[in-house]
N, C-alpha and C positions, 0 to 999 in steps of 0.2 A: 708846958710851954708845948703849944704849938711845933708839930715841924713843919720844916717850906722844902718845897719842890722846889727846884729849876727845871724852866723849860725844859730841857732836854732830860731830866731825868722823869717827868710827869708824860714825854711821848713814849719813852722806854717803856713804862705800868702802864701805858696804853698799847701799846703793839705788843703785849704780852701777853693780849687778853686774845683770848677762845672763844672759837669760834660754840664748842662746848659748856667754856665759862658762860659769853650772854643767852645761850639756850634755857643753859638752869636759874640764869635770876630770871628771866623773860616768864618761866613758868611759873617759878616760884607769887611771882609780885605783879606779874603785868598781865598773863593770860590764863591765872586763878578760875577757875565759873564764881566767883561774885563777886569779879572787877568787872568783869567781860559787863556791855552797856553795847547796846544798841539804836542808834538815831538812828529814824525814815525822813525824810521832806518829799512829800508828794503832790499834786493827785495821783491816787495809782487809779485803776478800771479796777485790779483785784489783790483786796489786801492778806489773800488767806497766806499767801505767800510769806510775808512778814507775820502774820498771828501763827507762823510752825516755829518761825526760827524764834521766835517768844517762848513760845509751850518749851519747850526746849525738848 
């Protein structure tokens, strides 16, 4: 059976999340190189800057 939390309990759990917790999860799941994407909408006069970013 799934445990249910009251609104107050949920807020207390959210309040306990630290910057370090957030940074650790972001680095592991959001900012890993294989997950990064780049989208560019243009036109641009010089695409060299974007080509450099895509090349890594």
